[in-house]
Backbone bond lengths (Angstrom), bond angles and torsions (degrees), N, CA, C in turn:
res aa  C-N    CA-C-N  psi(-1)  N-CA   C-N-CA  omega(-1)  CA-C   N-CA-C  phi
1 M - - - 1.443 - - 1.530 109.24 -
2 V 1.313 116.68 128.72 1.461 121.76 179.86 1.520 108.78 -101.41
3 P 1.327 118.01 124.52 1.463 120.04 178.99 1.521 111.03 -65.87
4 R 1.320 116.56 151.29 1.459 121.80 -177.09 1.526 113.52 -93.72
5 S 1.317 118.62 -27.70 1.462 119.88 -176.98 1.522 110.54 -81.55
6 R 1.323 116.20 158.91 1.468 119.92 178.22 1.523 111.30 -62.23
7 D 1.328 116.48 -40.80 1.468 119.86 178.08 1.522 110.51 -62.83
8 G 1.307 116.13 -35.66 1.461 120.42 177.77 1.516 111.72 -64.53
9 F 1.343 116.31 -39.40 1.460 119.78 177.89 1.519 110.61 -65.66
10 A 1.315 116.85 -39.69 1.467 120.34 177.62 1.526 110.25 -63.35
11 D 1.327 116.86 -42.63 1.466 120.25 177.91 1.524 111.18 -63.31
12 A 1.323 116.23 -41.01 1.466 120.29 178.66 1.524 110.67 -64.23
13 A 1.334 117.02 -40.16 1.462 120.89 179.17 1.528 110.42 -65.19
14 R 1.341 116.93 -42.94 1.468 119.80 178.26 1.520 111.44 -61.13
15 T 1.316 115.74 -42.85 1.464 120.61 -179.94 1.521 110.37 -62.54
16 M 1.335 116.71 -43.95 1.455 120.61 -178.99 1.525 110.46 -65.69
17 C 1.328 117.27 -40.89 1.461 120.46 179.44 1.518 111.17 -64.87
18 R 1.318 117.12 -41.02 1.470 119.97 178.50 1.515 110.94 -63.36
19 A 1.320 116.29 -35.77 1.459 120.23 -177.41 1.525 111.21 -74.06
20 R 1.316 118.46 -30.35 1.464 121.24 -174.04 1.514 114.60 -99.39
21 V 1.298 117.34 -23.67 1.456 120.87 -178.04 1.522 108.34 -88.85
22 G 1.313 115.38 135.12 1.455 120.39 -178.73 1.520 111.36 -75.89
23 P 1.319 115.81 -158.45 1.460 119.56 -179.21 1.528 110.67 -63.63
24 P 1.322 117.82 160.80 1.464 120.75 -178.52 1.525 111.94 -61.20
25 L 1.318 115.98 149.05 1.461 121.36 178.42 1.523 110.43 -73.02
26 H 1.307 115.89 145.29 1.464 122.54 172.85 1.521 107.02 -137.53
27 L 1.314 116.70 140.25 1.463 121.04 -176.60 1.521 112.60 -60.17
28 S 1.314 117.50 -36.31 1.470 119.85 -178.62 1.529 110.89 -63.47
29 V 1.313 116.76 -40.11 1.473 120.52 178.65 1.520 110.03 -68.99
30 L 1.327 116.76 -40.49 1.464 119.97 179.13 1.521 111.26 -64.17
31 R 1.341 116.93 -42.45 1.477 119.83 177.55 1.523 110.78 -57.26
32 K 1.311 115.59 -44.96 1.463 120.78 -178.90 1.526 111.22 -62.88
33 N 1.339 116.51 -43.01 1.463 120.40 -176.89 1.518 113.47 -77.77
34 L 1.328 117.59 -24.09 1.461 121.13 -177.29 1.526 113.45 -103.67
35 E 1.329 117.95 4.69 1.465 120.50 -172.68 1.528 114.12 -59.19
36 K 1.306 118.81 -23.81 1.469 121.27 -179.19 1.528 112.88 -82.88
37 F 1.318 117.56 -10.12 1.451 121.27 -178.76 1.524 110.59 -89.18
38 A 1.319 116.36 142.62 1.460 121.69 -175.94 1.523 112.57 -61.84
39 H 1.303 118.18 -35.89 1.459 121.58 -175.17 1.530 112.52 -103.00
40 C 1.311 117.38 28.43 1.462 122.17 -179.50 1.522 111.41 -54.25
41 D 1.328 117.40 -47.37 1.463 121.30 -177.60 1.526 111.72 -62.51
42 V 1.323 116.21 -36.90 1.466 120.67 179.46 1.525 110.01 -66.18
43 F 1.326 116.91 -46.04 1.468 120.96 178.67 1.523 111.34 -60.66
44 V 1.328 115.71 -47.16 1.467 120.46 -177.43 1.529 110.28 -64.82
45 E 1.326 117.21 -42.42 1.464 120.11 179.94 1.531 111.31 -63.32
46 G 1.323 117.43 -40.14 1.459 121.04 177.52 1.519 111.87 -64.08
47 L 1.320 116.23 -41.52 1.472 119.91 178.36 1.522 111.13 -68.56
48 K 1.312 116.39 -33.34 1.466 120.50 176.74 1.524 109.91 -63.50
49 K 1.332 116.53 -44.22 1.464 121.29 178.31 1.530 110.97 -65.24
50 A 1.330 115.94 -28.97 1.468 120.63 179.28 1.527 112.11 -78.19
51 G 1.338 117.01 -8.79 1.451 119.75 174.89 1.517 115.77 104.69
52 V 1.329 117.64 12.66 1.467 119.87 177.59 1.527 107.74 -71.76
53 P 1.339 117.85 130.76 1.474 120.21 -177.01 1.523 113.19 -71.18
54 E 1.325 115.20 156.29 1.464 121.92 178.91 1.517 108.12 -70.45
């Protein structure tokens, strides 16, 4: 069932995002998973500036 109100659509979107998105990102996990890539430090630094927690 798809809600008709705008607030309902926002609630549906939040629910879908929670169901599809895994655990929250953390820089330490990203460093570990990206360590083989040449630009790992650049990616991690950009995400740090974007507010991803350590």
